[in-house]
C-alpha positions, 0 to 999 in steps of 0.5 A: 600788342607785343613790343616785337610787334610794335617794332614791325609796325614802326618799320612798316609806318616808316616805309609808308612815310617815305613812299608817301613823300615820294609819290607825293601823297599829302594826306598819306604823309600826315596819316603816316606821322599820325600811325608813327606817333601812335605806335611810339606812344605804345612803346612810351617813347614820349620824345618820337611821339611828340615829334611825330604829332607835331610833324603831322600837325605841320604837315597838315597845316602845309597841305591845307588838310583841315580834317587831318589837322583836327585829328592831329590836334585831338591826339596831340591833346589826348596824349598830353592829357595821358601824361598829366599835362592838362595845361598843353592838352587843353588848347589842343583839344579846344582847337581839335573841337573847333576844326571838327565844328568848321567841318561839320564832323559833329561826332568827332567834335563832340568827342573833342569837346568832352575830352576837353572838358575833362582836361580843363577839369583836371587843370582845376582839380588841385584848386578844388582839393585845396578848397576842400583841404582849407575847409578842414574839419569845421563843417563836415556838412558844407564839405559833403555839399562841396563833394556832391557838387563835384560828383553830382553837380548839386547846386550849392550856391545860386546867384540871381539878379533882382530887378533892382540889380541886387543879388537874390540868395536862396534860404539854403544859400544863406544857412550855408554862408551863416554856418561858414561865417559863424565858425570863421568869425562869430563876431560878424553879424550875417543879418546886416548883410543886405540879402533877399530869400527867394 
């Protein structure tokens, strides 16, 4: 879409908003604010994008329009996620998920849940990268296992409680810990730890 087309769309959406306010059409007001927000987003105008997303949420609350409120939360979360602000995006996406679920709109709820998961992952990715960097070149196999967990969700640690309440580790877990510990602190005897293999 060309810039001139977006400018004309903004003018049309502004007229739509004015008409919806005059009639009054509460759903039209919410939809016009949302359309304006999305048009401003195309122009990379963050201030007006966020302003109209906020106004869309406020009007939806004021008019009691739950579906429009869920949609406003979703697009607000999506906007902040695209701006690399998952700390703001995640709560909006989770709220959208809750509202869509209350309405029984399961496809929309699933979409919000998926994007909220991506956002939550983005919140934690720096911690994951830091963990990988701290591993250094000590154990390339351990780093590979961590990366496989990230990419394929391969299990690298299994914690189960036995009926006595003790933590049970698999043989793979113990080998993994033994390799890490022996490289970090060779004097520590891992056999002294009370562990049970499956």
